[in-house]
Backbone as a printed PyTorch tensor [residue, N CA C, xyz], in Angstrom:
tensor([[[-21.7510, -34.6290,   6.4950],
         [-22.8440, -33.7960,   5.9400],
         [-22.7140, -33.5430,   4.1810]],

        [[-23.2350, -33.2680,   3.7500],
         [-23.0210, -32.4270,   1.9880],
         [-21.9100, -31.5030,   1.8710]],

        [[-21.3810, -30.9940,   1.2100],
         [-20.4700, -29.8530,   1.1910],
         [-22.0630, -28.4950,   0.8500]],

        [[-21.9090, -26.9530,   0.3870],
         [-23.0200, -26.2850,   0.5380],
         [-22.0190, -24.9670,  -0.1750]],

        [[-22.2570, -24.8660,  -1.2140],
         [-21.9140, -23.1750,  -1.6730],
         [-23.1720, -22.8800,  -1.3530]],

        [[-23.2700, -21.3260,  -1.3370],
         [-24.0850, -20.7370,  -2.0290],
         [-23.7190, -18.8600,  -2.1410]],

        [[-24.8410, -18.5660,  -3.0140],
         [-24.0850, -17.9150,  -4.2110],
         [-25.4460, -16.4160,  -3.4530]],

        [[-25.4400, -15.1710,  -3.4030],
         [-24.8320, -14.1010,  -2.8820],
         [-25.1330, -12.7300,  -3.8850]],

        [[-26.8490, -13.0640,  -4.5270],
         [-26.9110, -11.1370,  -5.5900],
         [-26.9470, -10.0690,  -5.2110]],

        [[-25.5890,  -9.5950,  -5.4030],
         [-25.7220,  -8.2990,  -5.0680],
         [-27.1380,  -7.5240,  -5.5340]],

        [[-27.7620,  -6.2490,  -5.2940],
         [-28.5280,  -5.3280,  -5.3270],
         [-28.3260,  -3.8430,  -5.0490]],

        [[-28.0170,  -3.0850,  -5.5900],
         [-27.5910,  -1.4630,  -4.6290],
         [-29.0250,  -0.4230,  -5.3490]],

        [[-28.9970,  -0.0840,  -4.7800],
         [-29.8250,   2.0620,  -5.2220],
         [-29.6130,   2.5730,  -6.4070]],

        [[-29.5920,   3.6050,  -5.7470],
         [-28.6190,   4.8460,  -6.2030],
         [-27.9280,   5.3040,  -5.2280]],

        [[-27.8290,   5.6120,  -4.2080],
         [-26.3490,   5.9030,  -3.6480],
         [-25.3190,   4.3140,  -3.8550]],

        [[-24.6850,   3.5130,  -4.8060],
         [-23.7630,   2.8910,  -4.7910],
         [-22.2600,   2.1040,  -4.2040]],

        [[-22.2950,   3.9850,  -3.4930],
         [-20.5410,   4.0370,  -3.2140],
         [-20.8880,   2.7600,  -1.2680]],

        [[-21.8430,   2.1480,  -1.0560],
         [-21.8790,   1.7290,   0.2460],
         [-23.6330,   0.7200,   0.0820]],

        [[-22.8890,  -0.6210,   1.3440],
         [-24.4530,  -1.5840,   0.4960],
         [-25.0330,  -1.2420,   1.1920]],

        [[-26.6370,  -1.5390,   0.3180],
         [-27.9360,  -1.7720,   0.4980],
         [-28.6320,  -2.2920,   1.6230]],

        [[-28.9530,  -1.8570,   2.2220],
         [-29.2340,  -3.3060,   3.1950],
         [-30.4730,  -4.6660,   2.9220]],

        [[-31.3650,  -4.5100,   1.3540],
         [-31.3120,  -5.6890,   1.3940],
         [-30.0600,  -6.3910,   0.7580]],

        [[-28.9950,  -5.9990,   0.0000],
         [-28.1010,  -6.8060,  -0.5790],
         [-27.7270,  -7.4200,   1.4130]],

        [[-26.9730,  -6.2490,   2.1940],
         [-26.9200,  -6.3840,   3.0910],
         [-27.4750,  -7.8070,   4.0180]],

        [[-29.2640,  -7.5160,   4.5810],
         [-29.5140,  -8.9010,   4.2370],
         [-29.4450, -10.2070,   3.6690]],

        [[-29.1080,  -9.9800,   2.4490],
         [-29.2920, -11.8690,   1.5170],
         [-27.9120, -11.8800,   2.5310]],

        [[-26.3610, -11.4020,   2.6890],
         [-25.1290, -11.4890,   3.2190],
         [-25.4670, -11.6010,   4.4060]],

        [[-26.0740, -11.2050,   4.7230],
         [-26.3650, -12.1950,   6.4050],
         [-26.9740, -13.6230,   5.8540]],

        [[-28.2370, -13.5360,   5.6090],
         [-28.7950, -14.8590,   5.3830],
         [-27.9760, -15.9220,   5.0150]],

        [[-26.9370, -15.4310,   4.0540],
         [-25.4770, -16.6680,   3.1120],
         [-25.4310, -17.0210,   4.1920]],

        [[-24.5750, -16.1540,   5.1560],
         [-23.5250, -16.8080,   6.2320],
         [-23.8310, -17.7430,   7.2080]],

        [[-25.4360, -16.9230,   7.5520],
         [-26.5990, -18.8260,   7.9120],
         [-26.5890, -19.7530,   7.4350]],

        [[-26.9620, -20.0160,   6.0240],
         [-26.7750, -20.7870,   5.3560],
         [-25.8630, -21.3510,   5.0640]],

        [[-24.3830, -21.2050,   5.2860],
         [-23.8220, -21.1200,   4.3980],
         [-23.0640, -22.2580,   5.6930]],

        [[-22.8360, -21.5460,   6.4190],
         [-22.0440, -22.1670,   8.0900],
         [-20.5090, -22.1580,   8.6980]],

        [[-20.2230, -22.6460,   8.8700],
         [-18.7560, -22.0280,   8.9640],
         [-17.9540, -23.1330,   8.0740]],

        [[-16.7990, -22.8400,   7.4810],
         [-15.8720, -23.4710,   5.8320],
         [-16.9400, -23.3300,   5.1380]],

        [[-17.4950, -23.3170,   4.7000],
         [-18.4810, -23.6640,   3.3610],
         [-18.0230, -22.6780,   2.7910]],

        [[-18.4700, -22.4180,   1.5140],
         [-17.8150, -21.1890,  -0.2760],
         [-19.2560, -20.5180,  -0.3480]],

        [[-19.5210, -18.8020,  -0.3240],
         [-19.9520, -18.6040,  -0.3240],
         [-19.6580, -17.1950,  -1.4070]],

        [[-20.2830, -17.4720,  -2.2430],
         [-19.2720, -16.5690,  -3.6260],
         [-20.9020, -14.7870,  -3.3840]],

        [[-19.6170, -14.0320,  -3.8400],
         [-20.4440, -13.7370,  -3.7760],
         [-20.5260, -12.1210,  -5.6930]],

        [[-22.0600, -12.0580,  -5.5530],
         [-22.0620, -10.5340,  -7.0890],
         [-22.7100,  -9.9950,  -7.1000]],

        [[-22.0620,  -9.0600,  -7.8790],
         [-22.1350,  -7.5660,  -8.0170],
         [-21.5170,  -6.3240,  -9.0960]],

        [[-22.1270,  -5.6570,  -9.8680],
         [-21.9240,  -4.7190, -10.5400],
         [-21.3260,  -3.8310,  -9.4650]],

        [[-20.6320,  -2.8550, -10.1480],
         [-20.2830,  -1.2080, -10.0220],
         [-21.3110,  -0.0780, -10.8030]],

        [[-22.3210,   0.2940, -10.1820],
         [-23.3580,   1.2010, -11.0130],
         [-22.4720,   1.8500, -11.6840]],

        [[-21.0750,   2.5030, -11.2680],
         [-20.9390,   3.8820, -12.1150],
         [-18.9600,   2.7290, -12.8170]],

        [[-18.6800,   3.6930, -13.1170],
         [-17.2220,   3.1420, -13.8930],
         [-16.5390,   3.9530, -13.0450]],

        [[-14.9530,   2.3980, -12.5130],
         [-14.4580,   2.6400, -11.4800],
         [-15.2450,   3.2710,  -9.9840]],

        [[-16.3530,   2.6740, -10.2700],
         [-17.4030,   2.6520,  -8.3500],
         [-16.5060,   0.8450,  -7.4520]],

        [[-17.3260,   1.1240,  -6.9410],
         [-16.9610,  -0.3870,  -6.3800],
         [-18.2930,  -1.2120,  -6.7920]],

        [[-17.6740,  -2.7620,  -6.2440],
         [-18.7730,  -3.1180,  -6.9050],
         [-19.5310,  -4.4160,  -5.5670]],

        [[-20.9790,  -4.3630,  -5.6910],
         [-21.7730,  -4.9620,  -4.4330],
         [-20.8650,  -6.2470,  -4.3580]],

        [[-19.8650,  -6.8580,  -5.0390],
         [-19.2570,  -7.8210,  -4.2950],
         [-18.5170,  -7.6990,  -3.8660]],

        [[-17.8510,  -6.4850,  -4.1230],
         [-16.6420,  -5.5400,  -3.1220],
         [-17.4470,  -5.1560,  -2.1940]],

        [[-18.1680,  -4.7390,  -2.2860],
         [-19.1660,  -4.3000,  -1.0160],
         [-19.1140,  -5.6240,   0.2440]],

        [[-19.9500,  -6.1970,  -0.7120],
         [-20.7520,  -7.5970,   0.4980],
         [-19.5610,  -8.3250,   1.0020]],

        [[-18.2070,  -8.1280,   0.3550],
         [-16.7300,  -8.8420,   0.1010],
         [-16.1970,  -8.0640,   1.7860]],

        [[-16.3000,  -6.4090,   1.8020],
         [-15.9580,  -6.1690,   2.6750],
         [-17.2690,  -6.1400,   3.8680]],

        [[-17.6800,  -6.5070,   3.6270],
         [-18.7750,  -6.7880,   4.9070],
         [-18.4360,  -7.4060,   6.0030]],

        [[-17.8920,  -8.1130,   4.7340],
         [-17.9450,  -9.8350,   6.0850],
         [-16.4340, -10.3860,   6.3260]],

        [[-16.0730,  -8.9970,   5.9140],
         [-14.9260,  -9.1630,   6.8510],
         [-15.1170,  -8.7120,   8.9920]],

        [[-13.9340,  -9.4120,   9.4940],
         [-14.5940,  -9.1030,  10.9700],
         [-13.9150,  -7.3290,  11.8330]],

        [[-14.2610,  -7.2970,  11.8580],
         [-12.9730,  -5.7320,  12.1290],
         [-12.3200,  -5.9610,  13.0510]]])
């Protein structure tokens, strides 16, 4: 089977301190597409200086609890 890399583009609204539902949905779909052991690239910026980036919010949401 060919290797796959999935890129997830960030999305945020006015409250950039938490993961936006659209971004969370993109992250869930990326996990489905990538499968086990495949690369997922997270992309997104912080809306406020010193804030948490969308990529960091997605990374944190991806970690096992």
